[in-house]
N, C-alpha and C positions, 0 to 999 in steps of 0.2 A: 817806296819800291813798288812797281806795277807789278801784279801777279795777272798773267793773262788766262783764259780758258773759264770754264763755269764754275767759279768760286762762288760757295754758296753763304761765306760769312767773311768778317773781317780778320781771321785768324787762318786762312789759307784753304781751308776745307771746300772739297769740290763735290760733285755728284757722284763721283766715283768713291770717294773715301773721305767720309764724314764723321768718325768716331770722334769722340773727345781727344784722342791723343793725335790725329791727323793734322798735326800744326805746323807742316813743313813746305816750303816749296823749293824745286829745284832751278838753278839757272841752268838751261840746256846749253851744253858747248855749241851746236850747231846755230842757233838763232841769238844766243845772248839773253833769251828771255825767260823769265821765271813762269814756272806753270807748276801746279799741286802734284800733278802725277804725269805718268808717260802717256796715259789716255786722253788726258787734256790735250796734250801737245800734238798728238797723232790726229785728234779731230780738229784743231785748229791750223796746224802747217802741212804745206806741201811736200817736205823734205823729210829725209828720214832722221833719226835721232842718232846723234854723234855722241860716243860716251867720253868722259874725261879720261886721259890716260893718268896712269898712276904717277909719273912725273910732275903733273899738274894738280896733284892733290892740295897742294898748299894755296889754290885760287878760292878765292870767296864766292862760292857757288850754290849755300843753302841756305836759305832764310828762314827762321822762325817766325811762324804766323802770329804768335802772342806778341812779343815785343819787337819784333822786325829785326832782330840782330841776324847780321850776316855772318856766317861761318866758313871757315875753310871747309872743302871737301874731308881731310883728313880729321879735323876737330869735330865734325857731324859724325862720321863714321866711328869714333871713338866713345861717343856721347850716348847716354839713353835720355838724356835731358838736357834743355838748353844750359849752356855755360853761363850765360848771362841773366835769364830770370827764372830757370829752374823748370820750366814748363817740359812735362815727361812727353817724349817721343814714342810713335808706335814702334815697337821692335819687329813688327810684321813686315815693317818697311825695309828691313834687310834683305829680305827675299828677293826685291828689285832693284838691288845694288848693280848686277851685272848688267841692267839695261841702262844705267846712267854712268857707271865707273868701270872702266877696264880692272878686274881683279883677278887673282890668281886662279888658275883652273883647277886648281887642287884643293881649294877651299868651299865648302859648301855654300850656297847663296844665302841660306837662312841663320847665319851666325853673324855678330859684329866682327869687323876685320880690324886686325892690329895692321897698321899702316906700317 
């Protein structure tokens, strides 16, 4: 699976987010390309980000950078680690869910969401 943007290692870390827990890439709805983060997408693409709607959360659109397992949005949003290899995910990524996924407005962006 090709991951676009300024990826700094083979586990999908980028120049913007490179902690040991930053090991996911998101397939953007607007272009179908995997990027490590919204900033990588914004720097590389000339179109705005389109968010995945809640009815699309069963789409495989999240990639574990460690084992390359593709997850559904729903599966990713309910996990703190990769269900395939156990690699832990950065809990801070939940703060960016509203950039990638259509979420209920009454839920704070800093928590994991129950689909």
